[in-house]
N, C-alpha and C positions, 0 to 999 in steps of 0.2 A: 142267447144263453143267459141264464140268470146268475151264474157264478163265474168268478175270475180266479185264475192262478197267475199272480204277478211275481216273477222271480228274477233276481239278480243272475248274471251269467258267470263271469269269471270267478273261479274258486267256489262257486255254488252249484252250477249245472255243468259248466265247461272248465277244463283244466289244461294249462300248458304243461309241457314236459317238466319244467322246473317245479311247478306246483304239485305235480304227481310224484316227484321225487325219484322217478325212474323212467326209462324209455317206455313208450306205449306198447302194449301187447296187442297186436292187430287181431288176435283171436277174441279179445275182450273189448277193445276200444275202436272207435271210428273217428277219423279226422273230421273236424267241423269248421276249421278256419284255415284259410290259405293266405299267405303273405309272402311277397317276393319269391313266388314259386315253391314255397315250402309250407307243409302243414305244421301249424304251430299250436293249435288247441284241439282238444279231444273230448269226447263223451264216451261213457261206457255204453255198450250195446244194450245192456239191461235198462239204463236210464232212458235211452231213446225209445225203447218199447214201452216203458212206463209213461213217458211223456205223451206218446200216442194215445194211451188209455186215458190219461188226464184230459186230453183234447176232445174225447168223446163226451165228456161231462162238463167241461168248462172252457171259457175263452182263455187261452194261454197268452200272457202279455210279457214278453222279455223286457227286462229292466236293466239298464247299464249306465255307468258313468262315461263309457266310451262315446266318442263323437259319432255323428251319423255315418261318416266314412268308415270309421273303425268297426262299427256295428255291422256294416254291410260286408265286411271281410268274413264274417261268420256265416259262410254260405249255406251251411246246412239249416240254419234257422232262418236267415233273411230270405234266401232264395228257394229252399226246398220246403220247409215247413210253412213259410209265408204267413205269419200271424197277421190278423187284421190290424192289430195295434201293437206298437212297440214304443217303449220309453227309452230315449237316449239322452246323452249330455247331462246326466244326473237329474233328469226331469225337465231340462231346458227345452227339449224337443219331444214331441209326440208324433210318431210316424203312423199314418193311416194309409193302409195299402202301399206301404213303402215310401210315402212322401210326407213331408212335414205338414202337420195340421195348421192351417193359417190362423184359425181362431185361437188355438193355444199359443201360437207364436206371438200374437197380438197381446195376449194376457201377460206373457213373459216380458215383452217390451215395456209394458205399463208399470212393471215393478222397478224399473231403473231408478226412479226417484227415491226408492226406499233404501238404497245402499250407496256407499261411496263409489264414484265412477272408477272404471277399470284402470285408467292411467294413473290416477292418484293412489290407488291400492298398490299397483306395481311399483310406483316410486317409493312408497313406504317399505315394501318388501325388500327392495334393493338396498335400503339403508342397513338391513341386517344380513343380507345375503353375501356370500363370498364364493369366488371361483373354486375354493378348496372343496366345497360340498355341493354347490349348484352346478350341474353339468349342462343343463339346457332348460329353457322355459318357453311355453307357447300359450297363446290364447285359444282355447278350445271352442270351436263353433261360435266365436265372438261372445261367449257367455262367462267363462271362468278360466283360471290359469292352472295349467298342469306344469309342474316343475320336476324334472328328473334330477335326482339327488344321489350323492354318495352316502348311503345310510350309515356307514361306519364313522364318517367324519362330521355329520350334522350335529350342531350344538343344540341338543334337544330342549334344554331349559330355555334358551333364548328364543327358540322357535315357538315353544308352547306359550311363552310370555307374549310373543307377537300375536299368537292366535287369540289370546284373551283380549288383547288390545283391539283387534279388528272386529271382534264380536259386537262391540258397541257401535261399529260402523256398518253393520248389516252383512258381514262376511263370516264365513266359517273356514277352518283349516283342518285338514285331515292328512295323515301320513299313512300310506299303504305301500309297503315294500320300498321300491325305488322311486316312488312317486309321491310328491306332496301336492295336494289340491288346495286351491284358494277359490272358494265358491260362495256366491251370494246365498245367504241363509234361506231366502224365500224361494230359491230354485232348488227343489228337492224332489226326490222320487215319490214320496208319499202324496204330495199335492197332485202330481201328475196321475198317479194311480186313481185317486178319488175322482178326478175329472173324467177318466175313462169309465169308472164305475157308475158315475152319474149318467153319462151318455148311454150306457147299456142298460140303465135302470136295474142294475145288479143289486141284489140284497145281501150278497155274501162274497167276500174276497179272502183268499188264502195267499200268503206271501212267504218268501224265503230270501235270505241274503246273509253275507258273512262279514260285512264291514260296517264301520260307524256311519258311513254314508247311506247305509240301508236302514238305519234306525227309523227314519220317518216313514218308510215303506212298511216296516213291520208294525209300527204303532198304528198305522192307518188301516191295517188289515183286521179281519175278524178272527183269523187263525194264522199264526206265524210260527215258523220253525227255522232255526239257524243251524248251520253246520258247526261241529265241535272243532273248529279251527278258525284262524283269522283274527282280525282286529276286534270284532264284536265278542268273540269267545274269550279273548285275552282280557277284555274289560269287564265282562259280566258273568263269567262262568261261576256257578255256585251262588249267585246273588238272588236267583229267582226272578230276575227282570225279564228273561226270555227263556223259551224252551229251546234246548239244543239236542242235536242228534246224539246217539251213542257212538256212531261211526265218525271218523274224520277222513279227510282227503276225498278222493273221487268216490269212495264208497258212500260218503254222506249224501251225495246227490241221489243215489238209489233209495236211501232211507227217507229222504225228504219227499220224493215222489210217491213212495208207498204210503206215507203218512197222509199226504194230501189226498191221494186216491181214497183212502179209508174214510176221511172226513167227508169228501164229496158223495161217496156211495151211501153213507149213513144219512146224509141230508136228502139225497135223492129218494131214498126209501121212505122217508117221512114227509118229503116235500116241505121241509122246514124253510128252505130259502125262497120258495115260490112267492111271488107278489101278486 
């Protein structure tokens, strides 16, 4: 295929009950993620049908900050839809037919000289961290740190100051809900998407995402649309930096897919993207 649709998952295409703000309505929603015997994430039935239509025109590439293991819990996408390519670990892993691409993995390892090593970064973080607001931390896929926080108690100015400090050391900091991410700046979703785009000799990519960690993805795309909620919307709504949906919440996923379909159909009718 000559076009790509690369989309973030959580709070863009799929939604937890908390993100939906109400219990799922099984007449309108389908479970897509199973964890500890419970369904914890959902998609609207309309979105699933629209995604199937998108796949008739484009290569669908799921994109997520989740680890490989966490991505595989989203059974409807990883096991049922089975996309040829998926980007996990914030771009740190590219799955090809469900398994990590060794060529991309080698490229990521070669970046390690470009940023402060993990142990030293964690040591610096612990100098400002406190059990009052840090509940748990772990190294995700041996690539970046995920920190579970108490959002109400986190000292935001101190943490933001720390974020500015580590930027000069090759790391980025992002807070999303109850999670704080410490990620090497060169490990990002946009670079991973461009790698896949190059492999597929694709001339056109559409993308969607809701968080600041999706910025590299949206900037790398030829067409981008973000939902009217989340970190990205809070930072840029009204600025003109990004296009946002009219709808928010799970309804935004349907609007994104309809818009992407319209763009792809127009390009197909004119063969604008053909190489």
